[in-house]
C-alpha positions as CSV (number, residue, x, y, z in Angstrom):
1,M,-29.6,27.4,10.1
2,P,-33.3,27.5,9.3
3,E,-34.3,25.4,6.3
4,S,-35.5,28.4,4.3
5,D,-32.0,30.0,4.6
6,L,-30.1,27.2,2.9
7,Q,-28.1,28.5,0.0
8,R,-25.7,27.0,-2.5
9,A,-22.9,29.2,-1.1
10,D,-23.5,27.6,2.3
11,I,-23.1,24.1,0.8
12,E,-19.9,25.1,-1.0
13,A,-18.4,26.6,2.1
14,V,-18.7,23.3,4.0
15,L,-17.5,21.3,1.0
16,A,-14.4,23.5,0.8
17,E,-13.4,22.2,4.3
18,F,-13.5,18.6,3.3
19,K,-10.1,17.1,2.3
20,D,-9.2,14.6,-0.4
21,P,-7.7,11.4,1.2
22,E,-4.9,11.3,-1.3
23,T,-3.7,14.9,-1.3
24,G,-5.0,16.3,2.0
25,R,-6.3,19.3,0.1
26,S,-9.8,20.6,-0.4
27,V,-12.0,18.6,-2.7
28,M,-13.5,21.9,-3.9
29,Q,-10.1,23.3,-4.7
30,L,-9.2,20.2,-6.7
31,E,-12.5,20.2,-8.5
32,Q,-13.6,16.8,-7.2
33,I,-17.2,18.0,-6.5
34,Q,-19.6,17.8,-9.4
35,A,-23.3,17.9,-10.1
36,V,-24.3,19.8,-6.9
37,Q,-28.1,20.2,-6.7
38,L,-30.0,21.8,-3.9
39,E,-33.7,21.5,-4.1
40,G,-35.3,23.0,-1.0
41,T,-33.7,21.0,1.8
42,N,-32.6,18.1,-0.4
43,L,-29.0,18.0,-1.5
44,S,-27.3,15.7,-4.1
45,L,-23.8,15.8,-5.4
46,T,-21.0,13.6,-6.9
47,L,-17.7,13.3,-5.1
48,G,-14.8,12.3,-7.2
49,L,-12.2,10.1,-5.5
50,T,-9.0,8.6,-7.0
51,S,-8.4,4.9,-7.1
52,Y,-5.5,5.5,-4.6
53,S,-8.1,5.8,-1.8
54,A,-10.5,3.1,-3.2
55,P,-10.5,1.0,0.0
56,I,-12.0,3.8,2.0
57,W,-14.3,5.3,-0.6
58,E,-17.5,4.4,1.3
59,E,-16.3,5.7,4.7
60,T,-15.1,8.9,3.0
61,R,-18.6,9.4,1.5
62,N,-20.0,8.8,5.0
63,D,-17.6,11.3,6.5
64,L,-18.7,14.0,4.0
65,E,-22.4,13.3,4.7
66,A,-21.8,13.5,8.4
67,L,-20.0,16.9,8.0
68,L,-22.7,18.3,5.8
69,R,-25.5,17.2,8.3
70,S,-23.6,18.5,11.3
71,R,-22.8,21.9,9.8
72,L,-26.1,22.3,8.0
73,P,-28.8,20.8,10.2
74,G,-31.5,22.3,7.9
75,L,-30.7,19.6,5.3
76,S,-33.4,16.8,5.3
77,Q,-31.8,14.6,2.6
78,V,-28.2,14.2,1.5
79,K,-27.4,12.0,-1.5
80,I,-23.7,11.6,-2.4
81,E,-22.5,9.5,-5.3
82,I,-18.9,8.4,-5.8
83,S,-17.1,8.6,-9.2
84,E,-13.5,8.0,-10.0
85,H,-11.4,11.1,-10.3
86,E,-8.4,10.6,-12.5
87,R,-5.1,11.9,-11.2
88,P,-2.0,10.4,-12.7
89,P,1.1,9.8,-10.5
90,V,4.4,11.6,-11.2
91,K,7.9,10.2,-11.3
92,L,9.7,9.5,-8.1
93,G,13.3,9.7,-7.1
94,Q,16.4,8.9,-9.2
95,V,14.8,5.9,-10.9
96,G,11.8,7.5,-12.5
97,L,9.3,5.2,-11.0
98,T,5.7,6.4,-11.6
99,A,3.8,5.7,-8.4
100,K,1.9,7.6,-5.8
101,S,3.1,5.5,-2.8
102,V,5.9,3.0,-2.2
103,I,5.1,0.8,0.7
104,V,7.9,-1.4,2.0
105,V,7.0,-4.5,4.1
106,G,9.7,-5.6,6.5
107,S,10.4,-7.6,9.6
108,G,13.1,-8.0,12.2
109,K,13.5,-11.7,11.5
110,G,12.4,-14.5,9.2
111,G,9.6,-16.9,9.7
112,V,6.9,-14.3,10.7
113,G,4.9,-14.4,7.5
114,K,6.2,-11.2,6.1
115,S,6.0,-12.2,2.4
116,T,2.5,-13.6,2.9
117,I,1.4,-10.2,4.4
118,A,3.2,-8.3,1.6
119,A,1.4,-10.4,-1.1
120,S,-1.9,-10.2,0.7
121,L,-1.6,-6.4,1.2
122,A,-0.9,-5.9,-2.6
123,L,-3.7,-8.2,-3.6
124,G,-6.1,-6.6,-1.1
125,L,-5.4,-3.1,-2.4
126,Q,-5.8,-4.3,-6.0
127,R,-9.1,-6.0,-5.1
128,A,-10.4,-2.7,-3.6
129,G,-9.7,-0.9,-6.9
130,C,-6.1,0.4,-6.6
131,K,-3.5,0.1,-9.3
132,V,-0.8,-2.0,-7.6
133,G,2.7,-3.4,-8.4
134,L,4.5,-5.9,-6.2
135,M,8.3,-6.1,-6.1
136,D,10.2,-8.9,-4.3
137,A,13.3,-7.4,-2.9
138,D,14.1,-10.5,-0.8
139,V,16.9,-11.5,-3.3
140,Y,18.3,-14.3,-1.1
141,G,14.9,-15.9,-0.4
142,P,12.4,-14.8,-3.0
143,S,9.0,-16.3,-2.2
144,I,6.6,-14.0,-3.9
145,P,6.5,-16.0,-7.2
146,H,5.6,-19.2,-5.3
147,L,2.9,-17.4,-3.1
148,L,1.2,-16.1,-6.3
149,G,1.7,-19.2,-8.4
150,A,3.5,-17.0,-10.9
151,S,6.1,-18.3,-13.3
152,G,7.9,-17.4,-16.6
153,R,10.8,-15.2,-17.4
154,P,10.4,-11.4,-17.8
155,E,11.1,-10.2,-21.3
156,V,13.9,-7.7,-21.7
157,S,14.0,-5.3,-24.6
158,E,16.0,-2.2,-25.5
159,K,14.6,1.2,-26.2
160,Q,16.3,4.3,-27.6
161,I,15.8,7.2,-25.3
162,G,17.9,9.8,-27.0
163,S,21.3,10.4,-28.5
164,D,24.7,11.4,-27.1
165,E,26.8,14.4,-28.2
166,A,28.2,12.5,-31.1
167,G,24.8,11.6,-32.4
168,N,25.0,7.9,-31.3
169,P,21.8,6.4,-30.0
170,V,21.4,6.1,-26.2
171,V,19.6,2.8,-25.4
172,A,17.9,1.8,-22.2
173,R,17.0,-1.7,-21.1
174,R,13.4,-2.3,-20.3
175,I,12.0,-5.3,-18.3
176,T,8.4,-6.4,-18.8
177,P,7.2,-7.7,-15.4
178,I,5.1,-10.8,-14.9
179,D,1.4,-10.1,-15.0
180,V,-0.6,-11.8,-12.2
181,G,-4.3,-11.0,-12.6
182,G,-3.5,-7.5,-13.8
183,M,-0.9,-6.9,-11.0
184,K,2.7,-6.4,-12.2
185,V,5.2,-8.4,-10.3
186,M,9.0,-8.5,-10.4
187,S,11.3,-10.9,-8.5
188,I,14.7,-12.4,-8.8
189,G,12.8,-15.6,-8.5
190,F,11.8,-15.2,-12.1
191,L,15.4,-14.9,-13.2
192,V,17.1,-17.8,-11.4
193,P,16.2,-21.5,-11.0
194,P,14.2,-22.2,-7.8
195,D,17.1,-24.4,-6.4
196,K,19.9,-21.9,-7.2
197,A,21.3,-19.8,-4.4
198,V,22.0,-16.1,-5.0
199,I,25.4,-15.3,-3.6
200,W,25.9,-11.5,-4.0
201,R,27.9,-8.9,-2.2
202,G,26.4,-5.5,-1.4
203,P,27.1,-3.7,-4.7
204,M,25.5,-6.5,-6.8
205,L,22.4,-6.4,-4.5
206,H,22.2,-2.6,-4.8
207,G,22.5,-2.9,-8.6
208,S,19.7,-5.5,-8.8
209,I,17.3,-3.5,-6.6
210,T,18.0,-0.3,-8.6
211,S,17.4,-2.2,-11.9
212,F,14.1,-3.6,-10.7
213,L,12.9,-0.1,-9.9
214,R,14.4,1.8,-12.8
215,D,14.2,-0.7,-15.7
216,T,10.9,-2.4,-15.1
217,E,7.9,-1.2,-17.0
218,W,5.7,-0.7,-14.0
219,G,3.4,1.8,-15.6
220,P,1.4,4.3,-13.5
221,L,0.7,2.9,-10.0
222,D,-1.2,3.9,-7.0
223,Y,1.0,1.6,-4.8
224,L,4.2,-0.3,-5.3
225,V,4.4,-2.8,-2.5
226,I,8.0,-4.0,-1.8
227,D,8.6,-7.3,0.1
228,M,11.9,-6.6,2.0
229,P,14.4,-9.2,3.1
230,P,14.1,-10.0,6.9
231,G,16.4,-8.3,9.3
232,T,18.4,-5.1,8.8
233,G,20.7,-4.6,5.9
234,D,21.6,-3.1,2.5
235,V,18.2,-3.1,0.8
236,A,16.7,-0.4,3.1
237,L,19.7,1.8,2.4
238,T,19.4,1.3,-1.3
239,L,15.7,2.2,-1.3
240,A,16.3,5.3,0.9
241,Q,19.0,6.5,-1.5
242,T,17.1,5.8,-4.8
243,L,13.5,6.5,-3.8
244,P,11.5,8.5,-1.3
245,P,9.5,5.5,0.1
246,T,6.2,6.5,1.5
247,G,6.7,4.3,4.5
248,A,7.2,0.9,6.0
249,V,4.9,-1.8,7.4
250,I,6.5,-4.0,10.1
251,V,5.3,-7.6,10.4
252,C,5.9,-9.5,13.7
253,T,4.4,-12.2,15.8
254,P,3.2,-11.8,19.4
255,Q,6.1,-13.4,21.4
256,D,8.8,-11.4,23.0
257,V,11.7,-12.8,20.9
258,A,10.0,-11.7,17.7
259,L,9.1,-8.3,19.1
260,L,12.8,-7.6,20.0
261,D,13.8,-8.1,16.4
262,A,10.8,-6.1,15.2
263,V,12.0,-3.1,17.2
264,K,15.4,-3.4,15.5
265,A,13.6,-3.2,12.1
266,I,11.6,-0.2,13.2
267,R,14.8,1.6,14.4
268,M,16.5,0.7,11.1
269,F,13.8,2.3,9.0
270,Q,13.8,5.4,11.3
271,E,17.6,5.6,10.9
272,V,17.3,5.7,7.1
273,R,14.4,8.1,7.3
274,I,11.7,5.8,6.0
275,P,8.5,6.5,8.1
276,V,7.0,3.6,9.9
277,L,3.3,3.5,8.9
278,G,2.4,0.7,11.3
279,V,2.8,-2.7,12.8
280,V,0.9,-5.9,11.9
281,E,0.7,-8.8,14.4
282,N,0.7,-12.0,12.3
283,M,-0.2,-15.4,13.7
284,S,-1.9,-13.5,16.4
285,Y,-4.4,-16.2,17.5
286,F,-5.9,-19.5,16.3
287,L,-9.6,-19.9,16.0
288,C,-10.3,-23.6,16.3
289,P,-12.7,-24.8,13.6
290,D,-14.0,-27.6,15.8
291,N,-15.2,-25.6,18.8
292,G,-14.9,-22.0,17.8
293,K,-12.6,-21.2,20.7
294,R,-9.7,-18.8,20.3
295,Y,-6.2,-19.9,21.3
296,N,-3.3,-17.5,21.7
297,I,-0.6,-20.0,20.7
298,F,2.2,-17.4,20.6
299,G,0.6,-15.0,23.1
300,N,-1.5,-12.1,21.9
301,G,-1.4,-8.4,21.8
302,G,2.4,-8.0,22.2
303,A,2.7,-6.2,18.9
304,K,-0.1,-3.8,19.7
305,K,1.4,-3.0,23.1
306,K,4.8,-2.5,21.6
307,A,3.4,-0.2,18.9
308,Q,1.7,1.9,21.6
309,E,5.0,2.1,23.5
310,L,6.8,3.3,20.4
311,E,3.9,5.6,19.4
312,I,3.5,3.8,16.1
313,P,0.1,2.9,14.6
314,F,-1.2,-0.6,15.0
315,L,-2.6,-1.9,11.7
316,G,-4.3,-5.1,12.8
317,E,-3.9,-8.7,13.8
318,I,-4.0,-11.7,11.4
319,P,-4.8,-15.1,12.7
320,I,-3.1,-18.5,12.2
321,N,-5.2,-20.4,9.7
322,I,-4.7,-23.8,8.1
323,Q,-6.3,-22.7,4.8
324,L,-4.0,-19.6,4.6
325,R,-1.0,-21.9,4.8
326,I,-2.5,-24.3,2.1
327,N,-3.3,-21.4,-0.2
328,G,0.3,-20.1,0.1
329,D,1.7,-23.5,-0.6
330,E,-0.5,-23.9,-3.6
331,G,0.4,-20.5,-5.0
332,N,-3.1,-19.2,-4.5
333,T,-2.7,-16.4,-1.9
334,E,-5.6,-14.4,-3.4
335,A,-7.9,-17.2,-2.1
336,N,-7.2,-16.0,1.4
337,F,-9.8,-13.4,0.8
338,D,-12.4,-16.2,0.5
339,V,-11.5,-17.7,3.9
340,V,-14.1,-16.4,6.4
341,E,-11.7,-16.2,9.4
342,V,-9.0,-14.4,7.4
343,A,-10.7,-12.3,4.8
344,S,-12.0,-9.6,7.2
345,P,-8.7,-9.1,9.0
346,L,-6.9,-8.8,5.7
347,E,-9.4,-6.3,4.3
348,Q,-9.2,-4.3,7.5
349,L,-5.4,-4.3,7.2
350,C,-5.6,-2.7,3.8
351,K,-8.2,-0.1,4.9
352,Q,-6.2,0.8,8.0
353,L,-3.1,1.4,5.9
354,V,-5.0,3.7,3.6
355,R,-6.6,5.4,6.5
356,Q,-3.2,6.0,8.0
357,L,-1.9,7.5,4.8
358,A,-5.0,9.7,4.4
359,S,-4.5,10.9,8.0
360,K,-0.9,11.6,7.3
361,H,-1.8,13.6,4.2
362,Q,-4.4,15.7,6.1
363,E,-1.9,16.6,8.8
364,E,0.8,17.4,6.2
365,P,-0.4,17.6,2.6
366,P,2.3,16.3,0.2
367,L,3.9,19.0,-1.8
368,P,2.9,19.1,-5.5
369,S,5.5,17.5,-7.7
370,L,6.6,18.6,-11.1
371,S,7.8,16.2,-13.7
372,V,11.2,16.9,-15.1
373,L,11.2,16.4,-18.9
């Protein structure tokens, strides 16, 4: 298109094609484009994006600029600023949780670093600007409080939510989660002594998970990250019945024995109709601090190869790192993002997860939800 023929209508036609990462719908339709100015061949505008997609704000801006330049070669300058676009979440499922996405982190077996990945994923999303809650559903082996250095006992209060037919007050129990640097965290580890074993049958487990979801004052969230118990069992069924989880992230290590169990976890989530968003290979390699050489202690690439075989996205590989282990033992998991060898893989994990969700939304935009009063 010749430079002299550029019109505002041409700009808006291209903008109408660009989709919001959260909803998969046109940013023009959702009124996320503001302050459009076309002066000759120079274009400036403001793109509103929600905190849900905060990890990929910059690449979304770059994608929009690339689209405008490819479709309108007459443009000589394109300036796009990002502003936060407010879009509150709606209530989910039977429990009334107010969140845009529920991400469950699972594994086929214990000892693969699942809880460390769950905590790091939640912290990484929060550091990027998302509103995040972290729920420890590993009732028999809760480790989230230790990994975050969190302690205390959640306060429990009662709140009148209405009246019955006889006029008697109907009271609901509300749990105030533990605040960890602005992130709301809930775990059975806050409710029982560290050395006490939880010995529950299925109904009690179901009740505790449901209570954590229904009775906790999570507030509005972009993401609720749930650390699952290892293996296959009751918790996945409970979540499938009480929520529509957005999807599952599977954590495994490279060796064959771990991959066999990871496949079982993948099949379990597929059976209960929780989409598998991707696979993470933890303890993927060791980068020696003395000589800079990379050692594949447990092998390497097994998780990526298995993900390709199963046609499941591969979200990234996280190395073995001594400081990562020290930070976890000291309850300072957030410090992992200050470790050079670990920070970039963890940040890329968060970005890749959000990219995967954005791609999923573009292929099949979520249906608008209506709150039931």
